[in-house]
N, C-alpha and C positions, 0 to 999 in steps of 0.2 A: 534534528532536521526532519522535515515532513515531506513525503513525496506524493504528488497528485497527478492524475492524468485527465485531460479534457478532450472530449471526443465530439465531432460533429458529423452529421449525416451517416450514422452507422454505429456499430459497436466493435471495439477493438479489445481483445483480451490481453491486458497488460497488468501484471500484479502491481498493486499500488495501494497506498494508504487511503487515498481519496480519489474517487472517479466521478467525473462529471460528463454526462451524456446529454447531447442536445439534438432534438429532432425538429425538422420544420416541414412545411408543406404536407401535412397529413391529408390523406384522401378523404376529406369530409364530403358528405352528401347532404345537401340542404334539407331534404325531407327528413333526414335522420339526425339532425343536429341535436335534438333533445337526448337521444340515446348514444351520442358520440363519445361519452365518457368511457364506454366499454373499451374503445381502442386504447385509451390512456392506461387503463388497468391491465389490458393484455400486454402492452409494450413493457410495462413495469415488471410483470410476471416473467416475461422472457429474459429480461436483463438480470433478474434476481436468480434465475437458474444457475448462472455462472458465479454469482456473488454471495448467495445466501449464507454459505458456511463461514465466510470471512468478513462480510460487510453488512452494515445496517443501512436501510433507506433513510437518509438524512432529510431529504425533501424531494417530492415529486410535484411538479407544478405545471399546469397547462393553461395557456391563454390562446383561445381560438385554434389556429392550426400549428401552434408551436408548443413544444414541451421541453422541460429541462428536468433531469434527474441528478441528484447528488447522493453518492454513496460514500460512507466513511467506514474504515476498518473498525471492527467492534472494539478493539482496545483503545481507540481514540475517541469514541462517541461521547463519553462522559466529559471530555475536555472541550466540547463544542457547545456554543449557545444555541438557543432555539433560532432557527433560520427565519428570515423575513424575505418575502418575494414581492415584486412589483412588476406590472406590465405597462409598457409605454408604446402606444400605437405609432406607426410611421406617420410622416406628414401627410401622405396621401393614403386614404383608406381604400383597400381593394374590396370589391363586392363579389358575392354576397357576404363573405366573412373576411375578417381582418387577417390577412396572411403576411403582413409586413409589420415589423415592430421589434421590440426587445424585451426580454425578461431579465430582470436583475435580482440577484440573490445576495443578501448580506449576512455574513456569519463571523463569529469570533472563534478562532481555534487556537488553543494554548495562548490566549491573550494577543494573538495576531489577528487583526481585522482584515478580512478579505471580501471583496465584492466581485461577483461573477456576473458578466453580462453576456447573454446568449441572444443573438439578433438575426433578423432577416431583413436587410435593407431593400429599398425599392430597386427594381430592375430598370427603371426609366433612364434618367440621366445622372451623370456624376454629380451635378449640382444638387439634385434632389437627394442623393445619398449623403452628401455633406450636410444638407438640411436635416435629414434623419438623425445623423450623428449629433448635431447640436441640440435637437429637440430632446434626445435621450439625455444628454449631459445636463440640460436645463431642468428636465422634469423628474428624472430619477433621483429621489431623495430617500434617506433612511433615518428615521427618528432615533433608532438605536445608536447610530454613529454620533448623533448630536449629544446623546446622554453620556457617552464615553469620550468623545473626541472634540466636543464643543461646536460641531457643525454637522448638518445632515448631507453635505456635499460628498460625493463618492471619493474625491481626492483627499478626503480626510481619513480614508481607510489606509491600511499599510500597503496593500497590494490590490490591483484591479486586473482581472482577466477578462478579455473581450474576445469572443469567438462567434463563429457562425458564417452564414452566407452574406458577406458584406457586399457582394455583387459588383465589386470593382473589376474592370475589364482590362485586357491588353488592347490598346487602341490602334496599334499598327502591326499587321501580320508580319512576323519575322521570317516566314517561309520555311518553317521547321516541320518535318514529318515526325511528329511526336509518337505516332503509333509504333515506329521502329525502335523506339528507346523508352518505352513506358516504364520499364523496371529500373533501368540505369541511364537516365538522361544525361546528356553532356552538360557539364558545368558552364561551358561557354554558351551553349544554346539557352540555358536558363537565364544567364546574365543578360544575353541579348534581348530575350523576351521581357524581362523585368525592367529594362530601360524604358519601356512603353506601358508600364503597369500604372493604372490610375491611382491606386492606393499609395504607391511609392512617391509618385509625383505630388500628390496632395499632401502627404506628410512632409515632404521636402519644402513645400511652400507654406507649411503650417496652417493649412486650411481646415484640417481635421486630424484627430488622433495625435495631436502634439504631445510629446513626452512619452508616448507609447513606444515599446520596442517589439521587434519580431525576430525570431531566430532565422538563420539562413535557410532559404528554400532550396532543397536538393531534389525535389520531385517534379514530375511533369505536371502540366496544368490539370486541374481537377474538374473542369467544366468546358464544354458541354458534350456529353456522350450520347450516342444512340443507345436506347435502353437495352440492357442485356448483352452489350457488345463492348469491344475495345475501340470502336470507331467513333471519332469525333464527328459531331453534326456538321454536314457540309455547309459551306458559306458562312460559318461562324468562326471567329478567331478563338482558339483554345485559350482559356483564361484561368487565373488563380482567384476565383471568386470566394473560395472557402479559406478563411484565415484564422489564426490565433495570435492575438496581440496581448501585451502585458505592460503594466505600469507599476512602479514601486517607488516609495520615498527614497530608499537607499539601494544601490545596485546589488549589494551583498545579501539582501533579504530574500531574493528569489532568483532562481537560475533555471533556464529552459534546457533540459538535458536531451530531449528528443522532439523532433518536429518532422512529421512524415505523413504520408497518405497510403491508403490501401488501393492499389491498382488492380481491381478485380471487378469483372462485369456484375452489374446488379440491376434492379428495377428502378434505379434512380439515374438521372442524367448528371449527377455529381459523383465524385469519389470521396469517401470519408477521410477527413483530415484529423489527426490527433497530435497532441503535444503533452509531454511529461515535464513537470516542474519540481524542483527541489526548493522547499520553503523553509527558511530559518524561523523557528518559533521560539516563544518564551514560555518555559515551563515553570511558572510561578503561581502562587495562590492569588486569586482575584482579591483586590482590596475590599474590606468589609463594606465600605460605603456604597459599593456597586451591587452588592448581593440582592438588595431589595428593589433595585432600579430596573423594573421589567417593562418592556415595551408592550403596548396594546396592539401593535401591528400584527396583521394576520399572515400566516404562512401556509394557508390551506390551498388546495388545488381549485382551479376554476372549472 
C-alpha cells in the first residue's frame, strides 16, 4: 500500500510517501512577469525545508498563476516513471494573465497509473465551471497512457485525483454562524449547507464529475474570509469552493483516509484543504517490451 497527501492553498505537514501541493492565484505583477520564475523557486525551497531529508522533488510545474509540486519519499522514487505535465486554460481567459485552468500530471508508480489534476475553475457561473470541466476532460491527454493503456484519455489511468479551487458555491444561505463553530462544526449544519452545494447538485444530475467520489465533508466552509481573520466576508454565502475528488477503476484500489482543512487565519481568503489517500500498488517488474517505450512529452516547468 502507498500513502499520499494532496494539499491545496497551503502546506500541511503530514508524514506521507507522496505529497502533492497545489498553489493558485500567485501575486504576479505584469511588469515583472519575466522574472516571476523566482517565486516558483522560492516556494519550492520553502516546501523542501520540511521534506528534504525524506522526499525528492518528483516534479514542480508552473503555468501562469498556478503551480503544482509532487514530492515522493526517497525509497519510492526509483519505482516512479518520469512525470508528464500539461496545462489546459479555462474556457474564459482572464487578463492580463491566465489565472483559470488546470494542470495535469501523469505518472506511473509501482505499475499503477495515476493522473493528478490541479485546477482553478472560473468564478463566474456554474454553467461556465461545467464548461471548464468538460474542456479539461476533452483536452487533457497523455501519450504515455496510450503507450501502456491503449488510449491517451485520463480515464484509462488507474486512478485520477482532482483537486483545487473548483469555485462551486452554496446557492442558498442556510443562516449558519460558522464563526462560532469553525473548529468543530455541527454535522447537521454541514448537511444543511451541502443540500445547496452546486458541486453536489451537478454531480447528482451527472452534468460534470460523473463517476468521481468525495470523502465526507466534516469541516466548515473554506471561502470567503477577510484576510488575516476568522471572519467571513459580509454579504457572501460561505462556500466549499476548495475540494478534492477522486476516481478509480475499482473501489479497492484507492481509499481516502483523511479529508480536512486548516482553520487558521492567513493572507488568503481561502482555507487550505488536504486529503490523504491509501493507494493499492503493484510491486512487479515492468514487462521488458515497455522498457524502451519512452515518451517525448516534456515535464519541465513553464
